[in-house]
N, C-alpha and C positions, 0 to 999 in steps of 0.2 A: 612346430614353430615355438620359439622361445618368447614368453611376454616380457621382453626387456628392449631398452631403447639404446641403439648403437652408442657406443662411447667415441670421444674424440681420439684421433690417432696419435696426437704429439705429447700425451700426458701419460704418467704412470697409471695403470689400470688396477685399481683396488676393489676387492670384493669384501662386503662386511655380512657377517651373519645378523639378520635383522630380525629372527623370530621374536626375540623378546622385545625389540624395539616396537612392534605392532601389538604385541600382546599383554606386556607387563607394565602395570601403573608405576610401580616403584621398584627398586633394587636395579636388577641387571637391565631392565627397560629404561630406567633415568640414565643409567650408565652409558648405554648405547645411544639413546637420543642426544645427549650432551656431546659426547665424542663425535658422532656424524655431523652434527651442525657445525661442531668447532673444525673438523677436518675440511669441511666443503668450503671453510673460508680461507683454505691454504691453496696457494697458485701451484698449478702442476699435478693435482690428483684428480682423477676422474673415479667417482665412487658408484659402484652398484650395491644396493642393498638387497640381498636375498632372503625372502621371506616365503614360507610355505603358503601364504595366503595374505590377504588385506589387513587381518586383524581387526582391531578397533580403530574406528575413523579418528576419535579424539586423541588416540596416541599416535598413530600414523602421521597425522597432520601436524604433529609438533615438529616433524622434520620435513621442511619444505623441499619440493623436488625443484632443482634448478638445473642450469646448463651442465655443471659438473656432478649432479647427484640424481640419481634416478632408482625406483624400487623395481625389482625383478622378481618375477612368480614362476612357478612351474606350469607346464602345458597341461592339456586335458588328461593326459595319462595318469597323472599324479594327483588327482583332485580328491580321491578318498583319504580317509584318515591314515590308512596304512601306507599309501601311495605318498602321503606328504613326509611321513616319517622315513620311507626309504629315499626320497628325494634328497631330504637334509642329510643323511648318514652316507649317500653314495652318489645319487642320480645329479646332484648339483655340481658335481666335478665335471662332466662333460658339457653341462651348461656354461660353466665357467671357461672352459677352453673354447667353447664356441664364440664366447664374448670377449676372448682375448685378455681375460684376468691374468696379471703378473703375481699379485700377492694377495692372499686371502686371510682375513683376519677373524676369527674365531673368538666373538665378544664375551662369550659365556661359558668358557671352559671346554668347548667341544671342537672337534675338526673332523670333516668327512673322512670316512675310512678309504685309503688309497691316495689321497692327496700328495703324500711325498713322492709316489711314484709318477704322479701326472705332470710333472714339470712346473705346476704352479708353487710357488714358494707360501709358507704359511707361519703365521705367528697365533699364539693364543693367548688369551688374557684369562688367568685362574683366579678367581675372586675369594675362595674359601675351599677347605675340604672338610666342612663340618660333618658331612656324611661319614666321614672316616674317624674324625675326632670323637663325635658324639652320634653314634649309629642308632642310639635308643631313640632319637627323634624321628627315625625314619622307619618305613617299612623294610624288613629284611630283603625282601626281593629287590625293592629300589636301591639299597646300599649295594648290592652286588651289581646292579647294572650301571650306577654311577662310578663304581669303582672300576669297572671294567673299561669305561668309557675314558676315565682318568688316565689308566695306564696306556689305552690305546693312544689317546692323544698325545702323551709324552713321547710315543713312538713316532708319531706323524709330525710333529711340530718342528719347524726350522729354529724357532725362537720362542721363548716363554716368557710371559710377563706375569707378576704378581702385583696385586695392588697395594701391599703392606709388606712390612718386614715379618710380620707374624705370618701371613700366607705362604711368603717365600721359606719360612723355616718349615712350615708343614709340608711344602711341595718337596723340598730337599730330603726330609726325614721319612715321610711316608711314600714318596715316589722314587727314593734312591737316586736323586738327582744332584750333581754336583752344583754347589752354589753359583760358581761362574756361568753356568747355564741359565740362570734365572736373573732376569732384569725386574727392577721395582719402578713401576711409573705410577705414582697416585693418581686417582681419578679426580676429575674436577668437578667442583660443585656447581650445581645449575645456576644459571645467570638470575633466575628470578629472585635468588636469595642474596642478591648483591645490594639490593636498595630497599629500604624499610618503605612499608606500604603507606600511603597517605591516610590521614586521620578519618577522611570520610569512608574509605574501604575498611578500615578498622572496625567502624561503627555498623557498617553494613553485615560484616560477616559476625560480628558479636549479635546482632539482632538476628540474622539468619538461623543461626545454632542455639540461640537463646543460652549464651556463655555465661558462667557465673562470673562476679565481679573479680575473684582471685582463684586463678587455677593454675595447677603445673600440667605440663603437656608431655604426652608420649605419641610419637608418629612411627609406624612401621607396620610390619606383618604382626598379627594377632596370633601368636603361636606359642606353643609351651617354652621352646627354646628362648622366645625374647622375654619371658619371665615377667611380664608388666604386672602379673599379679602381686608381686613384691611390693610394687608402688601402691597397689590398693590396700594392702594390708598395712602399710605405713601410715595411712590416713588417720588410722585411730589415735596415732600419737602426735599428731600435727593440729594447729588450730583449726576450729570447727568452720570457720569460713574459707578454707582452703579446699579446692575441689581438684579433681583429677580428670583430665580430657584425653581420652585415647582415640587416635584415628588409625583406622585400618578396616580392611574388609572382615565380614562376618565369618567366624570360624568356629569350630566345636570348643575351642580353648576360650574363646569369647564368652560361650554359653557357661563355661566354668567360671569365668569371672563374675558373671551375672549371678550366678548361684550364691557366690560368696558374698556379693554385694547385697542380695535379698536376706540372707541369713545374718548378717552383720549389720542391717539397717543402714545403709550407705547410699540409698537410693538418690539422695539429694546430693551426693558429693561425687558421684562416678557418672560420667557421660561417654558412651561409645559412639562415634562417629563413623559410619559407613558412607562409602561413595563421595568423598570429599574431592572436588575437583582441584587440579593442581594450583589455579590462580587463587585459591582461597588459603593455601598452606602458608603463606609468609605472613598474612594477617593473624593466622591461629598462632605462629610462633610469637609474634611481635607483642601479643596482649598476655602472654602468660608470665607468671612469676619466674618459673624455672623450667627446664627441660629434664625429663628422667628418662634414662636408657639402660635399664637393668638386664640386659640380655648375658646369657650365659656364654655365649661364644659367638663371634663375627669374624668376618674376614678384614673389615676396616671399620665401618660406623659413620658413612655419611651423613646421617641425621644430626650426630653430633657436631658436626662442623656447620651445618644449615643453622641449627639453634644458635651456635655461637655468634656467627656472622650476623644475625638478627639480633643480637644484644641480649641472649639469656645465659645465664649461668648453667652449668650442666652436672648433673648426678648420674653415674654409671656404675658399672660393676666391674670387678677384677675378673681375671681367668683367661683374656684372650688379648685383643689388640686396642681394646677401647681407651686405654691410657695414650696410645699412640696417636689416636685421633683427637683426643680432647685435651692432651698436654698436662703439665703437672698443677695447673690452677683450677681444673675441674675436679670433682671428688668423685671417689670411687669406694664401693663398700663389697662385702661379701656377697654373692647371688642369693644367699639363704638367710641374710641377716635383716629383717624388717626392721628392727629396733635401730640398726645403723642407718639403714635408708632413711628413715623418719629424721634420725639426727643430722645426716648429711642436707637433706631438703631443707631443715628448719635454719641451717647456717646460710641459705642462699635465697631466702624470701625477701620480697621488697622490705626495706626498711633495717635490714640486718646490717650492723656495721661490717665495711669490708666487701660487700656485695659487689658494688661497681667496680672496685679495684679488681676483683677476681676477674669480671667480665673483660675488662680491658687488656689484663695480661693474657687472657684466653683468646681474644681477638688477635693479639700480636702473634701469638702462638701459631695460629691456624692461617696465617698469611703464608706459611709454607706451602699450604695447599691451593692457595687462590693463584691463578695464572701459573700453575705448574708447568704451563706449557705442554700439558699431556697430549693434546693433539700435534703441537709441531715435533714432540719427542716420537710420536708413532710415525709421523710423516718421514722423519730423518731415519728411523728404523726401518721403514720399507725400502727408502733408497738405498740404505746400507745392504739390505738384503739381496738387492739387485745387482 
């Protein structure tokens, strides 16, 4: 017996890959949770969110079950780690057939093997192909696995969606796909970044983390590709009262950053925060002088849009799609030039002439990503596929 709830008979029955929704705090998880919640508000869709297990309660509960949205898990035969992996790659198909799923949406670049032959239509969102563009950031075995899955997914998918122009170019070039086969649907920014936090919450968050009076902010995975060490190095060229706050889970790259901090006596100017709950993020953004995102390569860069929406100027790096996310009034530097990074940051700190105008123009630019109708566009796509 499958652990899911019967779907209403008079609606389109959509299956969503929910593994990242219940397991990933940022990135693919945020994308899936935002889209699932928005899709649930569209009439005529019944959503089954297929996850190999319940994952983390704090993440799963961000997507509330309702009349037209339910989570679905494998039965007892698939409870081992190997069983869950097999279920997600193949076994899920028979479960979806049992549930009457008409369209399956792979939210994180993957589709079950054999879904094209099953009679279930499929669409896949591909976020990036960093493992092919920059394999040096991955274990060689993982690169082979991810590349094989990518090529298999291209063969299975009825429709392919990229989250940016940059990702579309990569899909076409590296996957040998004609441009007309790939649609672009920008991801929506989570609704919690729409409104500025109240002053009381700002002070509560400042006290909770012991934040400096002036700081620049970085939010995301703390890994070598994200390159936040560039911003740390830039501190030596910035006013001494400016600190850097880095938000992300602990990694070996975080240890590398801390080693540099210790060797360069920056203890009082660099703060790394782990395990920050989602509800604290808007306040962390709002109190910062600026947002830095020195990543070497991204599929899009949603944290840039979050920062701009909450009134921050942005300094990012060239080389991928970050200009597409931040627009012409954000600043961009070479990912290996800490002097240029420091100079760019100095141009957007509080009190610098033109800062507010830069923010206003950037906020006007990112309106193209607000209310992009991502959920409605996907709903229309599902219907078109049928």
